N, C-alpha and C positions, 0 to 999 in steps of 0.2 A: 504494500499499500504506500502511495507516494504522499508524504506529509509536507510537501513543499508549500502548500497553502495555508498552513497553521491548523489550528484545532478544527475538527468538524462539528457543526452543531449536532445536538442529540446523540452524539457518539456513545455515551454511557447512560442514556436514559433507559429505565426498565421498560420492557414491552408490556402493553396492557393485555390482559386476558380477554379472549373473545367473549362478548356479551357483558363484561364488566363495565358498570356505569360509575361515573364520577358522582360523589355526593353532591347534592345541590348547594350546600353552603360549605365551601372549602375553608381551611384554616382551623387553627386550635381555639379560637376565641369566639366562635360563632354562638356557643352555648352561654355566653355572658349576657347576650342581648336581653334576655328576660330579667335577668338579675338587675340590669341598669334600669330597665323599665319599671320595676318594683321600686328600686331606691328613688327613682324620680317622683313617682307617685307619693312616697312618704315624705319627700322633702320639697314639696311645692312651697313651703313657707319661705324658702331661701330666695325665691324669684324676687328681683327688685330691690333687694337690701344686702347688706355685707356683715350682718352680726356674726355670721358663721366663719368669717375670715380669720386665720390665724396668722398670716404673714404681714397684714397691713397694707397689701397692694391690690387686693381683689377689687373689682368693680361690680356694680349691680348688673345682673344678667337678666335676659328675657326667658330663660328656661331653667328648670332645675338641673338639667344635665350639665349645663355650663356653670352652674353655681357651686363650684368646688374649689376649695384652696389647694394650692400645691402642697402644703403641709399635711393634707388629709390623705394624700396618695403616697403610700410607702415607698414604692419604687422610685417615684420623682424625688422625694425628699432624701432618699438614700444617696442620691447623687451629690447632694450638698454635704451630707454628713461623712462622706468618705474623702472629702478634699483634704490633702495634706500639704502644707498647713491649712488649717481651716480658717478661711477669712470670716469676717463678721457679716454672714449672709443670712437675711432673714426671709428671703423669697427666691424661689427658683430663677426668677428673672435676673437676679443679681449674680447667678453663677457665671464664673468666667467664660464658660463655653456656651452659655445659652444663645448669644447673638450669632456666633458662627454656626451653631447647629440648628437653631430654630427660626432665624430670621433671614438666613441666606436663601434666596429663591432657587438656587441651583441645588442645594442640599434638599430642600423641601421636594423639588421635582424627582430627585433620585429616590428619596424616601417613599414618595407617593407610587413610584413605579415598583419598588420592592413590595409595598403593601398590596398593590394591585395583582402582582404575580403571585402573592401568597393567599390573598383573600378574595381576589376578583375585584371588579369595579366597585366604587362607593355606591351604597344605596341611599343616597342623600336626595333631599328635595331639590328642586331647581333654585330655591331661595338659598339654600346651603352652598350650592355651587356658585351662585352669584356672590355670596359672602367671601367664599375662598379666593375666587378670582380677583375681587376687590382688594382683598388683603395682599395677595401677591404682587399686584400692581402697585400698591402704596409702597410696599418693600422695595421694589425694583426702582421706583421713581426716587425714593428717599436715598438710595445708595447711588444714584446717577449724579 
């Protein structure tokens, strides 16, 4: 076999068995959707106010799903707690890597492509797509 053209796509992909169907919701996180919905139902009181904020930087949001502080999400806050030496960081947005990882439009594009490959396209409403596009455009314009 002549490998002068570099690696071949799908060269080591396992073959699917005949008649085998892919599950409708790929990815390991699809089971959490119901858990999130229940949490949102129980936390409607958070909408439009910030008494639940632990970091001091949260803003009033229009949905319960968005009304969560970075310090309430253990994997997020662990990113701050593992910094060495640990600066005086009270919010994840003050983490030294936040701007490069979370506000860089190119990093966001790559992250979305990886998400899409693992989980399939976003199941978001048109409104959510418009919000995402607006956010990415603002970041791109701000950096120019």
